[in-house]
N, C-alpha and C positions, 0 to 999 in steps of 0.2 A: 601568923605571921607567912606571907609568902614574900619572898624575892621573884623579881621580876626583872628579865636578862631580851633584852632587845635588839637585837644585832640586826644594823639594817646597813647601807652603802652607803653612809655616808654619818656614820655614827655607832655607836655603843653607849645603850643607859641599863644602869643596873637602878631599880626603883623599888622602895620597898612598900607591900600592900597589905591590907589587915584582913579578916578571912570575912569581910563584905565587900570586899573588889574596891576596897577605896583606897587611894594613896594616902603614907603618910607623910606627914609634912616634913618638910629638910630632910627627907632620908631619899634622894635622888643623882643619883651621878649621871652627867655625860661626856664622853669622852670621843672627840671626831674625829673622820679621816675621809680617807678619799679615794675612791676606782684609778686607777693609771687610765687615761682614755688618748687613744689618738683616734687623726681619719682614715686610719690602715684597717680598723673595723674593732681593735683591741682596747677592751674592759677589762679589766682585770686587776685584786689585787693577792698582796702578799699574803699566803694564809699561816705564819709565826707573826707579821706583822700585825693579821689582824686579832688572831688569837692573844697578842701580847695586849692589845689594848682594852681586850675583853678584859682580863688579867689585873689589869690598872685600875676597869673602872668597877670593878667588885673591891680590890687594895679599897682605894677611894672612898668605897662604903661604907665596907669594915672599920675605916679611923672615924668614917662620921657618928657610925652607932657604937664606938666605942665607949662612950661618956651616961649614951642608954640605951644598953645594950638591949635585941628583943631574941624573943625564943624562934626561930624560922624556922617550921616542918618543913616547907616544900620549896624549890627551885623551879618555875616556870621561864622556858623561855622560846622566844620569835624569834626569827631568824628568815633572810632575805631569801626567797625562790630562787627555784634555777640554775644553780651555782652548781660548778663541776672542779675537782681538785684531783689529782691522782697521789698517794701514798707508795713508797716499798715497803718491802719488808720488814724495814726496822722501823716503820709507822714515818718517814721522813719525805714531806713534799717531792714529788718529779713537775710536779707543774705549779703555775700560778692557780689563785683562783678564777676560775671562768666566768666571769657575767651570764645573766639574759641577752646584756643590751651588745655581748663581746660576737660581733658579726663575722669573723672571718671564716665560720665554716661553712659562708652562707651558700658556697657555691656546690656543696654535696647533699641540699637539700634536693634539686633536681635527679641524681643519683639516687636518691634516696624517693623519691614519685616514679625514677620509670623503671623503681624494683618490686614497690610495693602501688598496692590500689589504698590512694591515699586515707579516702570517704573513711574506707571499712579500718584501717589503724588508727583515724580520727577517728571513730566513734567506738572503739575501743577503746585504745590509748587517753584520750580526751585531747591529745595534743595536734595539732595538725606538723606535718613536717616543716622546720624552721630552725635558723644558728640558735635560737634561744633556750633550745630544748639539747638533750643528751645526746641523741642518734646521730645530726650532721656533726656533733661535735667530738664525738669519738672515730668516727669518720675520717675526719680533719688529723687529728692525735695519730691517729694510726698509720695515713699515709705520706703528711709534712712534720708529724713528731715522731718521727719513727726510733730513738732512742726514748724517749719518755714513755711512748709505749710499751716499750722492752723490759722496763725497771719500773714498770705498774704495777703491784701486787695489790692495786686495788685501788678502785673511784667511788668516788663523797663525793657528799655536798658537804658546805661548810660547817653545815650546823656537828656532819657525822665528824669530822674532824676535832670539831670542839670539843664534844661528847670524848672522843677516844682519849686526848689528852689530858680532862678532867675528872672521867669517873672512869676511864680505862678501858671502856667499852666503844662501838664504833655502828650499834644498830640503829637504824634508822625508823623514824615517825611516820605512819602511810598518810601521813600528811606532808610529810618531806618529800617522797619517795613520790606519791600522787602528778608530782609537777618537773619531774625528767622527761617523761615522754617516751619514757620505755617501760611504763607500770600498766597495769589491767584494772580500769575503774571498777572491775566489776567484780573482779578477782580475787583485786584487795590482793596484787603481786604481781613480782614481776611478770614483762608478757617473753614469753619462751620464743615467737618467732625473730620479734627485734632481736635477745640477744643472740641468738644461733646466727645472724646477717652477721652483723658488727662486732662475730666471736671474741664473745663477753662471756664468760663459765658466771653464773651465781657465785662462787667463792668469791669473784672479784668487786661483789659488793654489797653495800652492812643489809646485815641481819635487819627482816623487818618481822618485831612480835607479835605473837600472834593476837595480846590484847596491847590494847590503843595506852593501861596506864600502865604500865610498867617503869614504875621508877628505881633510879639507885644510887647508892652511893659517892661519893668524894673517894679518888683514888690516896691513898697515905699521904703521897707529896704534898696534894692540896689540902686536904685536910688538915695537918701540920701548918701551912700556910694562913688557912682558915679554921682556925677552931671553934667557932664562931658556927661552921656551917658544916663539920667534920660530922653531926648529926642529921641534917638536913637531908629529905629527897628530892632526885636531880631528874622529872620526865624529862621523858624525848623535847627539842624542839617541835615545835607545829609553826611552819610555815607565815608566812608576817599578815600576806595578803588575807588570807583566813583567820589568823589575826581577828584583824582587823574588822569585821565584818563582828566579830564574837562580840567586839567591846565597841562595837557602833552598835550594838542590837539588832544588828539585822539577818536574824535566822529562821526567817521563813518564806517560801517561794512569791510572798506578796511587795516583800520588803528588803531593797536593794539599798547597797553602797555603792556611795559614787566618789572617791578620791582622788584626789589630783597635788600628790607632791612633785620626788622631782619628775617622774611620768603619770600615766593613768589609767585605772580602771574603774569599771562597773560591775557588782557581781551581786550574785543572790544564793545564799547558804539556807538552807532545810535538813534536816531529816529523811531519811529515805534514798533511793536508787539517784543512779545520773540517768538523764532522760534516753528513751527508746534510742531516740535520732539526733545526737547533738546537732544544733546547726554551724554550719559552715565555716563562720565567720566567730565561733566562742568556744573557750577548752571547758575545763569540763575538770574537777578534781573533787580532791576527798579535803576534809577538816579531820574527820577517824572516822572507822570503820559505820560508823550511824551517822555522819553526818559528809551531804555532798554541798559542793561550791561548784559555778559556774558563771562565765563571764566572758568578758574582752577586756582587753591592756590593749593601753598604747600606749606609746615608749615616745610620745611627745608630751609633756604637761610643764610644768615649772621650771623645767629643762628649756623649754621653750621661748615662752616668756624672758626666762633670764638674758638665753640668745639675744634677741631684742632688744633687752637695755642695754647689754651690752656693747651693740653691733649701732643700734642708732639710734641716732641722736634728739633723744624723749625729752619733752619737757617732764620739768617736774610736775606737772598737774594733768599727765596725757592721760589719768583715769578717768580724770572729771570730765575731763571732755569728749572723754568718751560714752559718758552716763549720760549725754547730753542728744547724744546722737540715734537715728532711728538703724536698727542691724539693714547694714548689705548697701549705707546709701553713699557707700565710697567708691564701689565699685570695682574694688581689687579680689581677688581670690587667694589666697594660700591654701597651699595642699600642707598640713601639718608632717609629714615627713623628713623632718631635719636628723631626726638621729636613727630613722629605719622607720619600720611601719611595722606590726603583729594584727593583732583585730581591724577591720576583722576577712580582711585579702590575703594575710600574709605571704604580703608580697616581698622577698628578697631584695628586689632592684627597686622597689618607691624609693623617693627624694622626694625632700623637700621644694616648695617650688611658689615665687612669687610672681602672680601673673590679673594681665590686666590695668599693670602701671599706665598711668599718664603723668604727665608734665604736673598737673593741677594734684594729683594727690602727696602725700605729705607721711609722716615716718607715724602718726598716731597712725594714718589710715589702715599702714603693713602693721604694724599692734592688733586693731581690730577684731581684722579681716582674719590674723592668726590669733587671736581666742575666739573667734568664731568657732574657723577649721574645728578648734579640737571639740568645739559643744556640736558639732554634727558629727562630728566619728561616735561622740555621745552617744548622741541620738540612733545612726545606725545599730551600734551595740544595745540598746534599749528594745529597735525593733525585733530585732534578733535576742533576747529575753522572753519578749512580751511573744514567742511562738509555744514558748514549753512550760511559761511560770503565766501569770497574771502580774505584776507592776501595781502596784497599788502608791506605796510610797517611800522616796528614795533621798536619804540620808547621806549628807555631805561633810567630807570632811576633807585634811591635807593642808599642809601649810597655806598651799599659794591660793586657796580659796578663802582661807582665814584671813588672809592679809587681801585680798578684792575682790570686797562686795560687790563690786561692777561685774567682773565676771562670772561670778556667783549667780546673779540675777542676769547675768546673758545667758547662759547654761537650762537655766530656767525657761526664760522663752522661746528657748529655741526645740525644748524638750517639750513644754507646754506642758510643764508639772509644778506644782509647789516643791522645793528643796525644804526641805529639815536638818537643819544645821548643827552637826555634831558638837558639844560641848565639851565631850571628853578629849582633852589635845592630847591622851600618849594611848589609844584605842588598841594598839599593839599590843602593848604589854598588858593592856588593862582584859582583853579578850585569850592572851596565854594561864592569866589568873583566875579568867572566869571556867575556863575550862578544866585547872586543876583543881578547883574549889568542885563544879558535877563532878569529879574526877573522885575523890574521897569524900565524898556523898556530902558537903557544905549547902550547896544547893542543891535542888531539884531535876532542875532541865536550865539548860540557857535561855534565856530570850523570854 
């Protein structure tokens, strides 16, 4: 049996899987939490608070399994990508955990663009200069949070922080490191040029192990707390987006995963190296040293739908009405940048807009235009993906699409592609389990 931990920005899940990567019935726990978000660009979570919820999820699962114990050989984890937290010499947080959505560092994007040739750095690190990534955040902290900067001994992702507390080792994975924006995708190592400019030494970063499958055991403290996990081997966490592709069965150059949860993404994963020239609107990261993942991410997805639902007086049958309408018949244009913009332009100044309204338009027109706006962003990502791979199949997943067949069909129409719906409800958990099974030789190859 394998314990899967899925650490997201809205919840933590602990679930048990068998060696066929199938979930064990009744052996799953979910603990909800949320980011602290404000209009000033704040999107953060307390490190110890999130860790406590992870511990709570494992505690609750242990209680569930007490009456029917299972031998758990390994623990596999997926965790939200692009987070940043500082810790002092005693391992205590010096900052909150900043998520990709925290945009307070956005003005430092331009500082980086003036200092470096962005295209060259993008092709090396797979990341554009943007507040989502570590370079802008580290500059912001150095200049505007000098006390935190001075007391920080190491900079980590949240999954590294959790590992430090649970297994006593803050070493990261290639997968997590590849999403920081200071990682050389081709060398699989930290990017020296950026580190020099940022004034960050390697000693202040987590160690990247030479092998992707170096599992560890629980610290004595937590081995006593969870004796049922005392002998289990813990793999370093992989990124949730990478895990989602694995769990969706999208691990080839011809198969893309399209996901809409809170935000949205379209990704292609495959064994091999990054493209020789990474398209300007896409990112390129790694699942491990042998597998690459490229794609684009949208800041607006289910969160935009939720905003519309909260702020517009929508009738209960809004989607049923939209289902009967042709695309674009309302004449309204919604620019879906209410939560900022990442792919494909990486404009820090992008803002959401509702345009071309007339007195004849209603709330349903605005909702439909917003849904279409997101779909057209995916169309641009697909166009850039097809410049380096050839997508023949698109697998769709995410709560927003499961809850909205109308949106799913709309995206299919705008992309001009049939969508295959992913039936696995927890693709990220399953993906982490599959990678663990591949690492221990239980399966030959994923996909």
